[in-house]
Residue, then its C-alpha position, 0 to 999 in steps of 0.5 A: x641030256x647030250x652035251x649038244x642041247x636044243x634050245x627053243x629056238x631050234x639051235x642046237x648049243x655045244x657046252x661040252x665045258x660045262x660039266x656035270x650033266x645037272x650043271x649043263x642043264x640049268x646053263x641052257x634052261x638059264x641061256x633060254x632064259x636070260x633070253x625070253x625074258x631078260x637077266x632081271x626078270x629070270x629067277x632061279x625058280x624059273x631057272x630050274x623049273x626049264x632044267x626040271x630041277x629043284x631050286x635048290x638043285x640050282x644051288x649044288x651046281x651055282x651060288x647065284x645067279x650072276x655065277x650062270x650069266x658069268x659062266x654062260x658070258x666068258x663062254x660066249x666071248x671065248x668062242x667068239x674071241x676064238x672064231x676071230x683070232x682063228x681068221x685073224x691069223x689064217x694065211x691070206x690077204x687081209x681082204x680074205x682074212x677080214x672076209x673069213x672073220x666077219x662071215x665065221x663071226x655072223x654064222x655064230x651069231x646067227x646059228x647061237x643067236x639065243x646065245x649069242x643075246x645073252x652074252x652081248x645084251x646082258x653085260x651091265x647085269x653082271x657085278x663089278x669083277x665079272x663086268x670087267x673079265x668080260x669087256x677084258x674080253x671084249x677088248x681083244x676081240x676088237x683088237x683082233x678086227x682092228x689088226x685085220x684093218x690095220x694091216x688092209x691101210x698098211x698093205x694099201x688094200x683098204x681105204x680107211x680114214x677112221x680105224x676105229x670107228x670102223x673096226x666098231x662098226x663093223x663088230x656092231x654089224x655082226x652082233x645085231x645078227x643075233x637080235x633079228x635072226x630067225x630061222x623062218x628067214x628068207x637065209x641061212x646062216x651062211x649065206x648071211x655071212x656072205x651077206x655081210x663079209x661082201x658089205x664090210x668089204x665094200x666098207x673098207x674100201x676094199x678092191 
């Protein structure tokens, strides 16, 4: 297989970070299985079977099922943070940066919905150490969006009485796209991203 694996949902997932090829195949199979059946209902045999490998082969690359989930979660959260950090640090007004952040974040959750569902909704399946690591990344994600909103309030672009609550609302709105988006729906990821960027700008009172 190539470094871009296609999931059952028809989306192309780049997993360049994962080597060798067998480890990548197992990770892609785990993403599909976790998204379809949930982490707890998925067995290592299910994952290996989807990858066309024996259960014993899985343990060569991943010691446990949780290690697979942790790897998926880490890669996904790193990507999410990179998307928001890039938007937050670009040139432009707070409104332009917030629209870019929301649009990009929504496009990722729509275009990579299978991965995003696992990344965003299976956090509690991780053990304490792995969970703490992912929670720390989530705090950084929160900080990037909150920082843009705070900039907009300070410059007078936004009218936001509760920055923390608004940040939570914005992120929740974006993340939920992974739950309902379908390629058979009326809008593309780009169109949903543009729609949500406009909604969020109105939410923060941007002119």
